[in-house]
C-alpha positions in Angstrom: -57.2 -62.8 -13.8 -56.4 -61.0 -17.2 -55.0 -63.1 -19.7 -51.5 -62.5 -21.1 -53.0 -61.6 -24.5 -55.5 -59.0 -22.9 -52.9 -57.6 -20.8 -50.6 -57.1 -23.9 -53.4 -55.5 -25.8 -54.0 -53.1 -23.0 -50.5 -52.3 -22.9 -50.2 -51.7 -26.6 -53.3 -49.4 -26.4 -51.4 -46.8 -24.0 -48.0 -46.7 -26.0 -48.4 -44.2 -28.7 -50.1 -41.4 -26.5 -47.7 -41.9 -23.6 -44.8 -41.7 -26.0 -45.8 -38.4 -27.3 -45.5 -37.1 -23.8 -41.8 -36.7 -24.4 -42.5 -34.0 -27.0 -43.8 -31.6 -24.2 -41.9 -28.6 -23.9 -40.2 -27.5 -21.0 -41.1 -24.2 -19.4 -42.0 -22.1 -16.4 -45.3 -24.6 -15.8 -42.8 -27.1 -14.4 -41.2 -26.2 -11.0 -37.8 -27.5 -9.9 -36.6 -27.9 -13.5 -33.5 -26.4 -14.8 -34.1 -22.8 -16.1 -31.7 -23.3 -19.0 -33.8 -26.3 -20.3 -36.5 -23.7 -21.4 -37.9 -24.6 -24.7 -36.3 -28.2 -24.8 -38.7 -31.2 -25.1 -38.9 -33.5 -22.3 -37.4 -36.3 -24.4 -34.3 -34.1 -25.3 -33.9 -33.1 -21.6 -34.1 -36.7 -20.5 -31.4 -37.7 -23.1 -29.2 -35.3 -21.5 -29.1 -37.3 -18.2 -28.4 -34.6 -16.1 -27.5 -34.9 -12.3 -30.3 -34.0 -10.1 -27.7 -32.1 -7.8 -25.4 -30.4 -10.3 -27.6 -30.3 -13.6 -29.3 -26.9 -13.0 -32.3 -27.9 -11.0 -33.6 -25.5 -8.6 -34.8 -26.3 -5.0 -37.2 -27.4 -4.0 -37.4 -30.5 -6.6 -39.3 -33.9 -6.2 -37.6 -36.9 -7.6 -38.8 -40.3 -7.9 -36.4 -43.4 -7.4 -36.1 -45.4 -10.5 -35.0 -48.4 -8.6 -37.6 -48.2 -5.9 -40.4 -47.9 -8.7 -39.1 -50.9 -10.5 -38.9 -52.9 -7.1 -42.4 -52.0 -6.2 -44.0 -52.6 -9.5 -42.3 -56.2 -9.7 -43.2 -57.1 -6.2 -47.0 -56.4 -6.6 -47.2 -58.1 -9.8 -45.8 -61.1 -8.3 -48.0 -60.9 -4.9 -51.1 -60.2 -6.8 -50.6 -63.1 -9.2 -49.6 -65.3 -6.4 -52.7 -64.8 -4.4 -54.9 -65.4 -7.6 -56.2 -61.7 -7.7 -56.6 -59.5 -10.8 -55.3 -56.2 -10.2 -56.6 -52.6 -11.1 -54.5 -50.2 -9.2 -55.9 -47.1 -8.3 -54.8 -44.3 -10.9 -56.0 -41.4 -8.5 -52.5 -41.9 -6.6 -50.4 -40.9 -9.4 -52.6 -39.5 -12.4 -49.5 -40.1 -14.4 -50.0 -41.9 -17.8 -46.3 -43.3 -17.8 -46.8 -45.0 -14.5 -50.3 -46.2 -15.5 -48.8 -47.8 -18.6 -46.0 -49.3 -16.4 -48.6 -50.9 -14.1 -50.6 -52.2 -17.1 -47.3 -53.9 -18.6 -46.8 -55.4 -14.9 -50.0 -57.4 -15.5 -52.6 -55.0 -14.2 -56.0 -55.9 -15.5 -57.0 -52.2 -15.8 -56.8 -49.1 -13.8 -59.3 -47.8 -11.1 -60.8 -44.3 -11.1 -62.6 -42.2 -8.7 -64.2 -39.5 -11.0 -65.2 -39.4 -14.6 -62.6 -36.6 -14.9 -59.9 -39.2 -14.2 -61.6 -41.8 -16.6 -61.3 -39.0 -19.4 -57.3 -38.8 -18.7 -57.2 -42.7 -18.8 -59.1 -42.8 -22.1 -57.0 -40.0 -23.6 -53.9 -42.3 -23.0 -55.5 -45.5 -24.3 -56.6 -47.2 -21.2 -59.2 -49.7 -22.2 -60.3 -51.2 -18.9 -61.5 -49.0 -15.9 -63.1 -49.7 -12.5 -64.6 -46.6 -11.4 -64.9 -46.9 -7.9 -67.6 -44.1 -7.0 -71.2 -43.5 -7.7 -72.0 -41.4 -10.7 -75.2 -39.5 -10.9 -74.1 -36.5 -13.0 -76.0 -36.4 -16.1 -73.2 -34.8 -18.3 -70.7 -37.2 -17.0 -73.1 -40.2 -17.8 -73.5 -39.0 -21.3 -69.9 -38.9 -21.9 -69.4 -42.2 -20.7 -72.3 -43.6 -22.8 -70.7 -42.0 -25.9 -67.3 -43.3 -25.0 -68.6 -47.0 -24.6 -70.7 -46.7 -27.7 -67.7 -45.5 -29.8 -65.2 -48.2 -28.7 -66.5 -51.8 -28.2 -63.1 -52.6 -26.6 -63.7 -50.4 -23.9 -64.9 -51.8 -20.6 -66.1 -49.8 -17.6 -67.6 -50.8 -14.0 -69.1 -48.3 -11.7 -70.6 -48.3 -8.3 -74.2 -47.8 -7.5 -75.8 -47.8 -3.8 -79.3 -46.3 -4.0 -82.5 -46.7 -5.8 -82.5 -43.0 -6.6 -79.0 -43.3 -8.1 -80.3 -46.0 -10.3 -83.2 -43.7 -11.4 -80.8 -40.9 -12.2 -78.4 -42.9 -14.2 -81.1 -44.6 -16.1 -82.7 -41.2 -17.1 -79.3 -39.8 -18.2 -78.4 -42.9 -20.2 -81.9 -43.0 -21.9 -81.5 -39.3 -23.0 -78.1 -40.1 -24.4 -79.4 -42.9 -26.3 -77.0 -45.4 -24.9 -76.5 -48.6 -27.0 -74.7 -50.4 -24.5 -75.7 -51.1 -21.0 -73.4 -49.7 -18.3 -72.0 -52.5 -16.1 -72.7 -51.5 -12.6 -71.5 -53.1 -9.4 -73.6 -52.7 -6.0 -71.5 -51.0 -3.3 -71.5 -52.4 0.2 -70.7 -49.8 2.8 -70.5 -49.5 6.6 -72.5 -47.6 9.1 -70.6 -44.4 9.7 -68.0 -45.2 6.8 -68.1 -43.6 3.3 -70.2 -44.5 0.4 -72.0 -47.9 -0.1 -75.5 -49.5 0.9 -75.4 -50.1 4.6 -77.3 -53.4 4.7 -77.9 -56.6 2.5 -81.5 -55.5 2.1 -80.7 -52.3 0.6 -78.1 -53.9 -1.6 -80.9 -56.1 -2.9 -83.2 -53.3 -3.5 -80.5 -51.5 -5.4 -79.9 -54.6 -7.5 -83.8 -54.9 -8.1 -83.7 -51.5 -9.4 -80.9 -52.1 -11.9 -82.7 -55.3 -13.0 -85.8 -53.0 -13.8 -84.1 -50.7 -16.4 -82.3 -51.7 -19.7 -79.5 -49.0 -19.5 -77.7 -50.9 -16.7 -76.4 -54.2 -16.2 -75.7 -55.6 -12.8 -72.0 -57.0 -12.8 -71.0 -57.6 -9.3 -70.4 -56.1 -5.8 -67.6 -54.3 -4.3 -66.5 -51.5 -1.8 -63.5 -50.2 0.2 -62.8 -51.9 3.4 -60.4 -49.2 5.0 -63.4 -46.8 5.4 -64.9 -49.1 8.1 -65.0 -47.0 11.4 -62.2 -48.4 13.5 -61.0 -50.8 10.9 -58.9 -53.7 12.4 -58.2 -57.2 10.9 -61.3 -58.7 12.4 -63.8 -55.9 11.3 -62.2 -55.9 7.9 -62.4 -59.7 7.3 -66.1 -59.8 8.7 -67.1 -56.8 6.2 -65.2 -58.8 3.3 -67.2 -62.0 4.1 -70.5 -59.9 4.1 -69.2 -58.7 0.7 -68.7 -62.3 -0.7 -71.8 -63.6 0.7 -73.7 -60.9 -1.1 -72.1 -62.0 -4.5 -73.1 -65.6 -3.6 -76.6 -64.6 -2.7 -77.0 -62.4 -6.0 -75.8 -65.3 -8.2 -78.2 -67.9 -6.4 -80.8 -65.6 -7.2 -80.0 -65.5 -10.7 -79.1 -61.7 -10.6 -76.0 -62.2 -12.7 -77.7 -63.9 -15.5 -76.7 -61.3 -17.9 -73.2 -60.6 -16.8 -70.3 -61.8 -18.8 -68.3 -61.9 -15.5 -68.9 -61.2 -11.9 -66.6 -58.5 -10.5 -65.8 -58.8 -6.8 -63.7 -56.0 -5.9 -62.1 -54.3 -2.5 -58.6 -53.4 -1.5 -56.8 -50.3 -0.9 -53.2 -50.3 0.4 -53.6 -51.2 4.0 -55.6 -54.5 4.0 -54.8 -56.3 0.7 -53.6 -59.2 2.5 -57.2 -59.6 4.1 -58.7 -59.4 0.6 -56.8 -62.0 -0.6 -57.4 -64.2 2.2 -61.3 -63.8 2.1 -61.5 -63.8 -1.8 -59.7 -66.9 -1.8 -62.8 -68.6 0.2 -65.3 -67.4 -2.6 -67.0 -70.3 -4.2 -67.4 -70.8 -7.8 -70.3 -68.8 -9.2 -72.5 -69.7 -12.3 -70.3 -67.2 -14.2 -66.6 -66.5 -14.1 -65.6 -64.4 -11.2 -63.0 -61.5 -11.5 -61.4 -60.9 -8.0 -60.1 -57.5 -8.4 -58.0 -55.7 -6.0 -57.5 -52.0 -6.2 -54.3 -50.9 -4.3 -52.7 -47.6 -5.4 -50.1 -46.2 -2.9 -47.8 -49.4 -3.4 -46.1 -48.0 -6.5 -44.3 -45.3 -4.6 -45.0 -46.3 -1.1 -43.9 -43.6 1.4 -42.0 -42.8 4.5 -45.1 -42.3 6.7 -48.7 -43.4 6.6 -48.3 -46.5 4.1 -45.0 -47.4 5.7 -46.8 -48.2 9.0 -50.0 -49.5 7.3 -48.7 -51.7 4.5 -49.6 -55.5 4.9 -46.0 -56.4 4.2 -45.3 -55.4 7.8 -47.5 -58.3 8.8 -46.0 -60.7 6.3 -42.4 -59.7 5.8 -41.6 -63.0 4.2 -43.7 -62.0 1.1 -41.4 -58.8 0.5 -41.0 -55.2 1.4 -42.0 -52.1 -0.5 -39.7 -49.3 -0.8 -40.0 -45.4 -0.5 -39.9 -43.8 -4.0 -40.1 -40.2 -3.2 -37.4 -37.7 -2.0 -38.0 -34.1 -1.8 -35.0 -32.2 -2.2 -35.0 -28.7 -0.5 -32.4 -26.3 0.8 -31.5 -24.7 3.9 -32.1 -21.0 3.4 -31.7 -19.8 6.9 -30.1 -20.6 10.3 -31.4 -17.6 12.4 -31.3 -19.1 15.9 -29.7 -22.2 17.4 -31.6 -25.3 17.3 -33.6 -24.1 14.1 -33.1 -24.3 10.4 -35.6 -23.3 7.6 -35.9 -25.1 4.2 -37.3 -23.7 1.1 -40.3 -26.1 0.8 -43.5 -26.1 2.2 -47.4 -26.7 1.9 -47.0 -26.0 -1.8 -44.7 -28.8 -2.2 -45.0 -31.6 0.2 -48.2 -33.3 1.6 -49.1 -32.7 5.4 -52.6 -34.1 5.7 -51.4 -37.4 7.2 -47.7 -36.8 8.5 -45.1 -34.0 8.4 -42.0 -35.1 6.2 -39.0 -36.6 7.6 -35.3 -36.0 7.1 -33.5 -38.7 5.2 -30.4 -37.4 3.9 -28.3 -34.1 3.7 -26.0 -33.2 0.7 -23.3 -30.8 1.7 -23.1 -27.5 -0.2 -19.4 -27.6 0.5 -18.2 -30.7 -1.0 -21.3 -32.5 -2.5 -21.0 -35.4 0.0 -24.4 -37.1 0.8 -24.9 -38.5 4.3 -28.2 -40.6 5.2 -30.0 -39.6 8.0 -30.9 -42.3 10.5 -34.3 -42.4 12.4 -34.5 -39.7 14.8 -31.2 -38.5 13.7 -31.5 -35.0 15.5 -33.3 -33.4 12.6 -37.2 -33.1 12.8 -39.6 -31.3 10.7 -42.0 -29.6 13.2 -44.1 -27.4 11.0 -44.8 -26.1 7.5 -45.5 -22.7 6.0 -46.7 -22.1 2.6 -43.1 -22.2 1.2 -40.9 -23.1 4.3 -40.3 -26.4 6.3 -39.3 -25.8 10.0 -36.5 -27.9 11.1 -35.8 -28.5 14.7 -32.1 -29.5 15.4 -30.5 -31.2 18.3 -27.4 -29.8 20.0 -24.4 -30.7 17.7 -26.1 -31.4 14.5 -24.4 -29.9 11.6 -26.5 -28.1 8.9 -25.5 -25.2 6.9 -27.2 -22.7 4.9 -27.0 -23.9 1.2 -27.1 -27.6 2.2 -29.7 -29.8 0.4 -32.0 -31.7 2.7 -33.8 -34.9 1.3 -37.2 -35.4 2.8 -39.2 -38.5 3.0 -42.9 -38.0 2.4 -46.1 -39.4 3.6 -49.3 -40.1 1.5 -48.4 -40.5 -2.3 -52.1 -39.4 -3.3 -51.3 -35.8 -1.9 -47.7 -35.9 -3.3 -48.3 -36.3 -6.8 -50.9 -33.6 -7.2 -48.5 -30.9 -6.1 -46.0 -31.8 -9.0 -46.9 -31.7 -12.8 -43.4 -32.9 -14.2 -41.3 -35.2 -11.6 -37.6 -36.1 -12.4 -37.1 -39.9 -12.3 -33.6 -40.6 -11.1 -31.3 -43.4 -10.5 -29.5 -43.9 -7.1 -26.5 -41.7 -8.0 -28.9 -38.9 -8.9 -28.7 -39.2 -12.7 -32.1 -38.1 -14.2 -33.3 -40.7 -16.8 -36.8 -39.6 -17.5 -39.6 -37.1 -16.2 -43.1 -38.2 -15.1 -46.1 -36.1 -16.2 -49.1 -35.9 -14.1 -52.7 -34.7 -14.8 -54.7 -33.3 -11.9 
């Protein structure tokens, strides 16, 4: 696990650049924000502590729950520490430097990325340790990585490799770039019919041999993503994880990690991190220190759909419970026929790749009262157009034109990329900050 000193240093590195986000000017780029705030800095607007409901915000507007974020950050910090895991939450979920900074402050070893473009954002905001969970064979991207590593001795990066051809392309690009530091690579183990990753141990060994044959790369571990196993269930996931840890042991016994400072063994999305903890705990000591690295990302906001159903905390309720942090507030703009209402939020505002939004609350346009909506509470989002949500109403359900409807959302990774500046609100609707995203 990351030491306290290392974690503190990583947190300090992000602070100045993140602080400067408060100097961003509020303007037409940021939907949902009060039109009368035009020209204010984000910091000045946050200092006004406006009400999300009466402070001039226009609908639709996405808000993050300050209380839910605090809870989820603290819970995963306790959980990962308690299970002996280092944590590199996947930054692609939010692409929000303020939230990445908070994750590091809550003990994260570093941040996971999926693309070099994401790494560039991280570096712009001072992130010093990155796990790049993807293959990189783009020569321009590799040249940038080499230059970044050469320029900053404190910058650490691991990236995947899963083919001999990939090693050849990486080596050629790094030699052309004149890289002075070898790039640490992790052999990715996949599954037949899954996503990336070598399919067999023999193929993984061939990749490791190819890495050993070049000076521009250094073998630093093994990794993969268990949720992409076709038909993934507890048994299949654990079996695959044991293949992964056995691969690490076999590589170590063969002396393949002789040049590594530490061995990285990494897995773990947001659906099976309990299995990752269980199997990684079985990993024996190797000849060099082992970084058991978990990469869950969706936990920070959780959701009201896919991850609400998938989270391992459903299987282990005694260990805690994540809280959904999103609420998308839309307004009823039309009631043209019985049993149907239309909201002014659609595909441009909410994700629909896994589940449609669900109605969680209604705020009356007449008196400002907010009533929670229970499960199956007579209001169901049945479809989305670009800018409208179609809500089916059971007989007797009260909903008027002008009412605000609070929607719970599914799949955090496709919520954040629709919003560039998101109000952070307390339970009573007071907006205390604004979260900037970079997609």
